[in-house]
C-alpha positions in Angstrom: 77.8 44.2 84.1 76.4 40.9 85.7 73.1 41.6 87.4 73.9 38.3 89.3 77.2 36.7 89.9 77.4 33.5 91.3 79.2 33.5 95.0 79.6 31.5 98.3 76.0 32.5 99.0 74.5 31.3 96.5 76.3 27.9 96.6 74.3 25.3 98.0 76.6 22.2 98.5 74.8 20.4 96.1 76.2 19.2 92.6 73.1 19.2 90.1 71.2 22.3 92.2 74.9 24.0 91.8 75.2 24.1 88.0 71.8 24.8 87.5 72.3 27.6 89.5 75.4 28.6 87.5 73.9 28.6 83.6 70.5 30.5 85.1 73.0 33.2 86.4 74.9 33.2 83.3 71.8 32.9 81.0 70.1 35.9 83.1 73.2 37.6 82.6 72.8 37.2 79.0 69.5 38.4 78.5 70.7 41.9 80.7 73.1 42.2 78.4 72.1 41.5 75.1 70.7 45.0 73.1 67.6 44.9 72.2 67.5 43.0 68.9 69.2 40.1 70.9 66.9 40.7 73.8 63.9 38.3 73.2 66.3 35.5 71.7 68.7 35.6 74.7 65.7 35.2 77.0 64.0 32.1 75.1 67.5 30.6 76.0 66.8 31.6 79.9 63.3 30.6 79.8 64.1 27.4 78.1 67.0 27.0 80.6 64.8 27.7 83.7 61.5 25.8 82.7 64.4 22.8 82.1 66.1 23.9 86.1 62.7 23.7 87.7 61.4 20.6 86.2 64.2 19.0 87.5 64.1 20.1 90.6 60.2 19.2 90.4 60.9 16.1 89.4 63.0 15.5 92.6 60.6 16.4 95.2 57.9 14.9 93.7 60.4 11.4 93.7 61.5 12.1 97.2 57.6 13.3 98.3 59.4 16.8 99.9 56.1 17.7 102.1 56.6 21.1 100.7 57.1 20.6 97.2 53.1 22.1 96.6 54.9 25.3 97.8 58.2 25.2 96.0 56.6 23.9 93.0 54.4 27.2 93.1 57.1 29.6 93.5 58.8 27.5 89.6 55.0 27.6 88.5 54.2 31.7 89.2 57.8 32.5 88.1 57.4 30.9 84.5 54.3 32.2 84.1 55.5 35.7 84.8 58.9 35.6 82.4 56.5 33.6 79.8 53.8 37.2 80.0 56.7 39.5 80.2 58.2 37.9 76.9 55.3 38.5 75.2 55.2 42.2 75.8 58.7 42.3 75.4 58.5 41.1 71.8 55.3 43.4 71.4 57.3 46.5 72.1 57.9 46.7 75.7 61.6 46.3 75.8 61.3 48.8 79.1 59.3 46.0 80.7 61.9 43.0 80.0 64.5 44.9 81.2 62.3 45.5 84.3 61.8 42.0 85.1 66.3 40.9 84.1 66.8 43.9 87.3 63.9 42.2 89.2 64.6 38.6 89.2 68.2 38.2 90.5 66.6 39.5 94.3 64.0 36.4 93.9 66.5 33.7 93.1 68.6 35.2 95.6 66.1 34.5 98.3 64.2 31.5 96.7 67.9 29.5 96.2 68.4 30.5 99.9 65.3 29.7 101.8 63.3 26.8 99.5 66.7 24.9 97.3 68.4 25.2 100.3 65.3 22.4 102.2 64.7 21.3 99.0 68.7 20.2 98.9 68.9 19.6 102.4 65.9 17.3 102.1 66.7 15.3 99.1 70.9 15.0 101.5 68.9 13.6 104.8 67.0 11.1 101.9 70.8 10.0 100.9 69.8 11.1 97.5 67.6 7.7 96.1 65.4 9.5 95.0 67.7 11.4 92.1 68.9 8.5 90.4 65.1 7.5 89.3 63.9 9.1 86.1 61.5 11.5 86.4 59.1 12.5 83.8 59.2 16.5 82.9 
């Protein structure tokens, strides 16, 4: 059973963000469904995607000089730090903590998308998405 389902509530109408978010949900569900023997590899795939997903958003925000980008980036940094720490502890045998992370992330993600990402995509749309065509270093 999925821990998070892609739904209209998560859809922002921004193709690049929505594609990242669909993949985020799919990979988080894969971690949730993974047996303990495959949990770390599934979590690694989720973390790898999330690093790239967040780096892409950070690049868009920097390029567009999105005013609250530091707060948004701070959320990204905190979640990635948490995921990396939990991964380390799960690899050392604390699977309960790993499973708890998977259970807690959907609520954070829904809030982050609805508030932070919605503000970002609205701002980028108002800027004409011009900044997204520029390459960024991530």
